[in-house]
C-alpha positions as CSV (number, residue, x, y, z in Angstrom):
1,M,31.0,1.0,26.2
2,I,32.5,-0.4,23.0
3,D,30.1,-0.2,20.1
4,T,30.3,-3.6,18.3
5,K,28.1,-4.3,15.4
6,L,26.1,-7.6,15.5
7,T,26.5,-10.2,12.8
8,S,23.5,-11.2,10.8
9,E,23.2,-14.5,12.8
10,E,23.4,-12.6,16.1
11,A,20.8,-10.0,15.1
12,I,18.4,-12.8,13.9
13,A,18.9,-14.7,17.1
14,L,18.0,-11.6,19.2
15,E,14.8,-11.1,17.3
16,D,13.9,-14.7,17.6
17,K,14.4,-14.8,21.4
18,Y,13.0,-11.4,22.4
19,G,10.5,-10.5,19.7
20,A,7.0,-11.9,19.1
21,H,7.1,-14.3,16.1
22,N,4.5,-12.4,14.1
23,Y,6.6,-12.2,10.9
24,H,8.8,-14.6,8.9
25,P,11.5,-12.4,7.4
26,L,13.8,-13.3,4.7
27,P,17.2,-14.2,6.3
28,V,18.9,-10.9,5.7
29,V,19.7,-8.2,8.3
30,L,19.6,-4.7,6.7
31,D,21.7,-1.9,8.2
32,R,21.7,0.9,5.6
33,G,19.7,2.1,2.6
34,E,20.1,4.7,-0.1
35,G,17.9,5.1,-3.2
36,V,17.2,1.7,-4.7
37,Y,19.9,-0.1,-2.6
38,V,20.2,-1.5,0.8
39,W,23.3,-3.0,2.6
40,D,23.3,-5.8,5.2
41,V,25.3,-5.7,8.5
42,E,28.2,-7.4,6.7
43,G,28.3,-4.7,4.0
44,K,26.7,-6.7,1.1
45,K,24.7,-4.6,-1.3
46,Y,21.3,-5.5,-2.6
47,Y,18.6,-4.0,-4.9
48,D,15.4,-3.5,-2.8
49,F,12.7,-5.0,-4.9
50,L,10.0,-4.8,-2.2
51,S,10.2,-1.1,-1.0
52,A,8.7,-2.0,2.4
53,Y,5.5,-3.1,0.7
54,S,5.5,0.1,-1.5
55,A,6.2,2.5,1.4
56,L,9.5,3.5,-0.1
57,N,8.3,4.7,-3.5
58,Q,10.7,7.7,-3.3
59,G,13.6,5.4,-2.4
60,H,15.6,4.9,0.8
61,C,16.5,8.0,2.8
62,H,15.6,10.5,0.2
63,P,17.5,13.6,1.3
64,R,14.6,16.0,0.8
65,I,12.3,13.9,3.0
66,I,15.0,13.2,5.6
67,N,16.0,16.8,5.8
68,A,12.3,17.9,6.3
69,M,12.1,15.4,9.1
70,I,15.3,16.4,10.8
71,E,14.6,20.2,10.6
72,Q,11.1,19.7,12.1
73,A,12.3,17.3,14.8
74,K,14.7,20.0,16.0
75,K,11.8,22.5,16.3
76,L,8.7,20.7,17.5
77,T,7.8,17.0,17.4
78,L,4.4,16.6,19.0
79,T,1.6,18.7,20.5
80,S,-1.2,16.2,20.4
81,R,-4.4,17.6,19.0
82,A,-5.2,19.3,22.3
83,F,-3.6,22.4,20.7
84,Y,-3.1,23.7,17.2
85,N,0.4,23.5,15.7
86,S,2.0,25.6,13.0
87,V,2.4,22.8,10.5
88,L,-0.8,20.8,10.4
89,G,-3.0,23.4,8.6
90,E,-0.3,23.8,6.0
91,F,-0.3,20.1,5.4
92,E,-4.1,19.8,5.3
93,K,-4.3,22.5,2.7
94,Y,-1.4,20.9,0.7
95,V,-2.8,17.4,0.7
96,T,-6.4,18.3,0.0
97,E,-5.4,20.4,-3.0
98,Y,-3.0,17.7,-4.2
99,F,-5.7,15.1,-4.3
100,D,-8.7,17.5,-5.0
101,Y,-10.8,16.8,-1.8
102,D,-12.3,19.1,0.7
103,K,-11.0,17.6,3.9
104,V,-8.3,15.2,5.3
105,L,-8.3,13.2,8.5
106,P,-4.7,12.3,9.3
107,M,-3.7,9.1,11.2
108,N,-0.5,7.0,11.5
109,S,-0.8,3.5,10.0
110,G,-2.6,2.1,7.0
111,A,-4.8,0.0,9.2
112,E,-5.8,3.0,11.3
113,A,-6.7,4.8,8.1
114,V,-8.9,1.9,7.0
115,E,-10.6,1.8,10.5
116,T,-11.1,5.6,10.2
117,A,-12.8,5.1,6.8
118,I,-15.1,2.4,8.2
119,K,-16.1,4.7,11.1
120,V,-16.8,7.7,8.9
121,C,-18.8,5.6,6.4
122,R,-21.0,4.1,9.2
123,K,-21.5,7.5,10.8
124,W,-22.4,9.0,7.4
125,A,-24.9,6.2,6.8
126,Y,-26.7,6.8,10.1
127,E,-26.7,10.6,10.0
128,K,-27.0,11.3,6.3
129,K,-28.5,8.3,4.6
130,G,-30.9,7.4,7.5
131,I,-29.8,3.8,8.0
132,P,-31.0,2.5,11.4
133,E,-28.3,2.6,14.2
134,S,-26.0,-0.4,14.2
135,A,-27.5,-1.8,11.0
136,A,-25.0,-0.4,8.4
137,K,-23.3,-2.9,6.1
138,I,-20.1,-2.4,4.1
139,I,-19.3,-4.5,1.0
140,V,-15.8,-5.9,0.9
141,C,-14.1,-8.4,-1.5
142,D,-12.6,-11.9,-1.1
143,G,-8.9,-11.9,-1.1
144,N,-8.8,-8.4,0.5
145,F,-6.0,-7.2,2.7
146,H,-6.7,-4.0,4.6
147,G,-4.7,-4.6,7.8
148,R,-4.8,-6.8,10.8
149,T,-6.9,-5.0,13.4
150,T,-9.8,-7.0,14.9
151,T,-12.5,-5.3,12.8
152,I,-10.5,-5.7,9.6
153,I,-9.7,-9.4,10.0
154,S,-13.4,-9.9,10.7
155,F,-14.0,-9.6,7.0
156,S,-10.8,-11.3,5.8
157,N,-10.9,-14.8,4.3
158,D,-7.2,-15.3,5.1
159,D,-7.5,-18.1,7.7
160,N,-4.0,-17.5,9.1
161,A,-4.8,-13.8,9.8
162,R,-8.3,-14.6,11.1
163,D,-8.4,-17.9,13.0
164,N,-8.5,-17.7,16.9
165,F,-9.0,-13.9,17.0
166,G,-12.8,-13.9,17.4
167,P,-15.4,-12.9,18.2
168,Y,-15.6,-11.0,15.0
169,T,-17.1,-7.6,14.1
170,P,-20.3,-7.9,12.1
171,G,-21.6,-5.5,9.5
172,F,-19.7,-6.7,6.3
173,I,-20.8,-8.3,3.1
174,R,-18.0,-10.2,1.3
175,I,-18.3,-10.8,-2.4
176,P,-15.9,-12.1,-5.1
177,Y,-13.4,-9.5,-6.3
178,N,-13.7,-8.3,-9.9
179,D,-17.3,-9.5,-10.1
180,L,-19.8,-6.7,-11.0
181,D,-22.7,-9.1,-11.0
182,A,-21.9,-10.0,-7.4
183,L,-21.7,-6.4,-6.5
184,E,-25.1,-5.7,-8.1
185,E,-26.7,-8.3,-6.0
186,A,-25.0,-7.1,-2.8
187,L,-26.2,-3.5,-3.5
188,K,-29.8,-4.8,-3.4
189,Q,-29.5,-5.7,0.3
190,D,-30.9,-3.4,2.9
191,N,-28.8,-0.9,4.8
192,V,-25.7,-0.9,2.6
193,A,-23.5,2.0,3.5
194,G,-20.4,1.6,1.5
195,M,-18.0,-0.5,-0.5
196,L,-14.3,-0.9,0.6
197,V,-12.0,-2.2,-2.1
198,E,-8.3,-2.2,-3.3
199,P,-7.9,-1.1,-6.9
200,I,-5.3,-3.9,-7.2
201,Q,-5.1,-6.6,-4.5
202,G,-1.5,-6.5,-3.6
203,E,-1.2,-9.1,-0.8
204,A,-3.4,-11.5,-2.7
205,G,-0.6,-11.7,-5.3
206,V,-0.9,-8.4,-7.3
207,F,-4.3,-9.4,-8.7
208,V,-5.2,-6.7,-11.3
209,P,-9.0,-6.6,-12.0
210,D,-10.6,-6.0,-15.4
211,E,-9.8,-2.6,-16.8
212,D,-13.3,-1.2,-16.2
213,Y,-14.0,-2.9,-12.9
214,I,-13.1,-0.1,-10.4
215,A,-14.8,2.6,-12.4
216,N,-18.0,0.6,-12.9
217,A,-18.0,-0.5,-9.3
218,A,-17.7,3.2,-8.2
219,K,-20.5,4.2,-10.6
220,M,-22.8,1.4,-9.3
221,C,-22.2,2.4,-5.7
222,Q,-22.8,6.0,-6.3
223,E,-26.0,5.3,-8.2
224,S,-27.2,3.3,-5.2
225,G,-26.4,6.0,-2.7
226,V,-23.5,3.9,-1.3
227,L,-20.1,5.4,-0.5
228,F,-17.2,4.0,-2.6
229,I,-14.0,3.7,-0.5
230,A,-10.7,3.1,-2.3
231,D,-7.9,1.6,-0.2
232,E,-4.9,3.1,-1.9
233,V,-2.5,2.4,1.0
234,Q,-0.3,0.2,-1.2
235,T,-1.4,1.2,-4.8
236,G,-1.4,5.0,-4.2
237,I,1.3,7.7,-4.5
238,A,2.4,6.8,-8.1
239,R,3.0,3.1,-7.6
240,T,0.9,1.9,-10.5
241,G,1.9,4.6,-13.0
242,K,-0.8,7.1,-11.9
243,L,-1.0,9.3,-8.8
244,L,-3.7,6.9,-7.6
245,A,-4.5,3.5,-9.1
246,V,-8.2,4.6,-9.5
247,C,-7.2,7.5,-11.8
248,K,-8.9,7.0,-15.1
249,G,-10.7,9.4,-17.4
250,C,-9.2,12.6,-15.9
251,S,-6.4,14.8,-17.0
252,C,-4.1,13.9,-14.0
253,E,-0.9,12.7,-15.5
254,G,0.8,11.5,-12.4
255,A,1.4,14.8,-10.5
256,K,-1.3,16.7,-8.6
257,C,-4.9,16.1,-9.5
258,Q,-5.5,18.5,-12.4
259,S,-9.3,18.2,-12.9
260,K,-12.5,17.1,-11.4
261,A,-13.2,15.1,-14.6
262,G,-13.6,11.3,-14.2
263,F,-15.0,9.5,-11.2
264,K,-13.7,10.1,-7.7
265,P,-14.0,7.8,-4.8
266,D,-16.1,9.1,-1.9
267,I,-13.3,8.3,0.5
268,I,-9.6,7.7,-0.4
269,V,-7.4,5.8,2.1
270,L,-3.7,6.6,2.0
271,G,-0.6,5.4,3.9
272,K,2.9,4.0,3.2
273,A,4.5,6.1,0.5
274,I,2.7,9.3,1.7
275,S,5.7,9.6,4.0
276,G,8.3,8.0,1.7
277,G,8.8,5.4,4.3
278,A,10.5,7.8,6.7
279,Y,7.7,8.1,9.3
280,P,4.3,6.6,10.0
281,V,1.7,8.7,8.2
282,S,-1.7,7.8,6.9
283,A,-4.9,9.7,6.1
284,I,-8.3,9.5,4.6
285,L,-9.6,12.2,2.2
286,A,-13.3,13.0,1.5
287,N,-15.5,15.9,0.6
288,D,-17.4,17.9,3.2
289,E,-20.7,16.1,2.8
290,V,-19.0,13.0,4.1
291,M,-16.2,14.2,6.4
292,N,-18.3,16.7,8.3
293,V,-20.1,13.9,10.2
294,I,-17.0,13.7,12.4
295,Q,-17.1,16.1,15.3
296,P,-14.7,16.8,18.2
297,G,-14.1,13.8,20.4
298,Q,-15.5,11.3,18.0
299,H,-12.2,10.1,16.4
300,G,-8.5,10.8,16.8
301,S,-5.0,9.8,17.6
302,T,-2.4,11.4,19.9
303,F,0.2,11.3,17.1
304,G,-2.2,11.8,14.1
305,G,-1.3,15.0,12.3
306,N,1.8,15.6,14.4
307,P,4.3,18.3,13.0
308,I,7.0,15.8,11.9
309,A,4.4,13.7,10.0
310,A,3.0,16.8,8.3
311,K,6.4,18.1,7.1
312,V,7.5,14.6,6.0
313,A,4.4,14.0,4.0
314,M,4.6,17.3,2.2
315,A,8.2,16.6,1.3
316,A,7.4,13.1,0.2
317,L,4.5,14.2,-2.0
318,G,6.6,17.0,-3.4
319,V,9.2,14.4,-4.5
320,V,6.6,12.4,-6.3
321,E,5.5,15.4,-8.3
322,D,8.9,17.1,-9.0
323,E,10.6,13.8,-9.9
324,D,7.8,12.7,-12.1
325,L,7.6,9.3,-10.4
326,A,4.3,8.2,-11.7
327,N,5.4,8.5,-15.3
328,N,8.7,6.7,-14.5
329,A,6.7,3.9,-12.8
330,Q,4.6,3.6,-15.9
331,R,7.5,3.4,-18.2
332,M,9.6,1.1,-16.1
333,G,6.7,-1.2,-15.3
334,E,6.0,-1.7,-19.0
335,L,9.6,-2.6,-19.6
336,F,9.8,-4.9,-16.6
337,R,6.7,-6.9,-17.6
338,S,8.0,-7.2,-21.2
339,E,11.3,-8.6,-19.9
340,M,9.6,-10.9,-17.4
341,Q,7.4,-12.2,-20.2
342,K,10.5,-13.4,-22.0
343,I,11.4,-15.4,-18.9
344,V,7.9,-16.8,-18.7
345,D,8.1,-17.8,-22.4
346,S,11.4,-19.6,-21.9
347,S,10.9,-21.1,-18.5
348,D,8.8,-24.0,-17.1
349,L,9.3,-22.6,-13.6
350,V,7.5,-19.2,-14.1
351,K,4.0,-19.3,-15.6
352,L,2.7,-15.8,-15.4
353,V,3.6,-12.1,-14.9
354,R,1.1,-9.5,-14.0
355,G,0.9,-6.0,-12.6
356,K,0.6,-2.3,-13.3
357,G,3.3,0.3,-13.1
358,L,6.0,-0.9,-10.7
359,L,3.6,-3.2,-8.7
360,N,4.2,-6.6,-10.3
361,A,4.3,-10.3,-9.5
362,I,5.4,-13.5,-11.1
363,V,3.5,-16.7,-10.5
364,I,5.7,-19.8,-9.8
365,N,4.6,-23.1,-11.4
366,D,4.1,-24.9,-8.2
367,S,1.4,-25.3,-5.5
368,E,0.6,-22.6,-3.0
369,D,1.8,-24.8,-0.1
370,S,5.2,-25.4,-1.7
371,S,8.5,-23.7,-0.6
372,T,9.6,-23.0,-4.2
373,A,8.8,-19.2,-4.2
374,W,10.5,-18.8,-0.9
375,D,13.5,-20.7,-2.0
376,I,13.8,-18.6,-5.2
377,C,13.6,-15.4,-3.0
378,V,16.5,-16.8,-0.9
379,A,18.4,-17.4,-4.1
380,L,17.6,-13.9,-5.4
381,K,19.0,-12.6,-2.1
382,E,22.3,-14.5,-2.7
383,N,22.4,-12.8,-6.1
384,G,21.9,-9.3,-4.8
385,L,18.1,-8.7,-5.0
386,L,15.5,-8.7,-2.3
387,A,11.9,-9.7,-2.9
388,K,9.3,-11.7,-0.9
389,P,6.7,-14.4,-1.7
390,T,3.0,-13.8,-1.1
391,H,0.3,-16.5,-1.1
392,G,2.9,-19.3,-1.4
393,N,3.7,-19.5,-5.0
394,I,3.7,-15.8,-6.0
395,I,6.7,-13.4,-5.8
396,R,5.9,-9.7,-5.6
397,F,8.2,-7.2,-7.2
398,A,7.9,-3.6,-6.2
399,P,11.1,-1.6,-6.4
400,P,11.4,2.2,-5.6
401,L,9.9,4.3,-8.3
402,I,13.2,6.2,-8.7
403,M,14.7,3.2,-10.5
404,T,16.5,3.9,-13.8
405,E,16.3,1.8,-16.9
406,E,19.9,0.7,-16.4
407,Q,19.2,-0.4,-12.8
408,L,16.0,-2.1,-13.9
409,M,17.7,-4.1,-16.6
410,D,20.4,-5.1,-14.1
411,C,17.6,-6.5,-11.8
412,V,16.0,-8.3,-14.8
413,S,19.4,-9.9,-15.4
414,I,19.6,-11.0,-11.7
415,I,16.1,-12.5,-11.8
416,G,16.7,-14.3,-15.1
417,K,20.0,-15.7,-13.9
418,T,18.4,-16.8,-10.6
419,I,15.5,-18.6,-12.4
420,R,17.9,-20.4,-14.7
421,E,20.2,-21.4,-11.9
422,F,17.2,-22.6,-9.9
423,E,15.9,-24.7,-12.8
424,G,19.3,-26.2,-13.4
425,S,19.7,-27.3,-9.8
426,N,16.3,-29.0,-9.6
């Protein structure tokens, strides 16, 4: 059989014919990746400025992560949890010490990890807090994005993700994001078990709350005997310039957690970059008082905690620490927002830049239902940079955290050039 490579048009046509139409990708067919770069099937090179929604914080195909995956794949791939394996315990010790928690429960996808956190929170509420069975409520926020399972979309206010998938799962109180008064009122309700929140709402357009919002929300929950659950699937693993976006008031400087000082969420939800984008890995972390409510047979996954996942995750977290990616994300993020602000100041097309670390967005001066942001992303693609709109008129920028200043300034130049060209043609 002759191995012939498909053209971009042929590859797109195959997906359109044989795949469910549950995504609307940018019209580029990627074939290879290395570091901050990707190449399409025709060989054109691009900067990846999305990082698979922050899964590729360590860059594409990091050799340390790939080698860990290959070596373990040669030895043992899967046992299920019917048996012990020689790697899982090592990973569990590594990751709990890394983030300073007693226990970890490994899963595969971010949505699975969020579902796991919800289940653990509810079980804790019934067995530890004494809430009547099936009465527990969890506070969530408008604009949230925690995944697309049936339970999660039940508390989403994204009509496109929610409509025609009911009946919906009850047990959630939705309040405005970044509103401590609304949280105070919600906490007065009966049978509140927890609060689930993103430290920065990524899918909502990189909406960064007030500086003290997360810490104060955590304090209010803990004073009310309510579990505070931080969804760090997208914001965690150094993306925002700290190991976790919730890091504040502790001595952690982007590597392993160094101190128990400062507030700690009762449950941390991790995914995406915990594997460096090489393999599906997710997890929740909590201390014994919370995690010990889970007993054999009450939760699990055939692939959760498999040997490849364990080795890949340890390698990926080791890269974050050894290459000082949190501090690089902090420095590069400040530079990027400063340069984007110059574009905002000189352009009628871009009205705002916001973000933290290397999770950033620009807001396009057009309505949410316009195609302007999409058209700009297509133009960026033509100029060698890949990004994607969110919520219509917002473009999210999230490059790998290994990006150098020289590479970042090259990307700034591409973005500025594209904006100027777009303005000149309209």
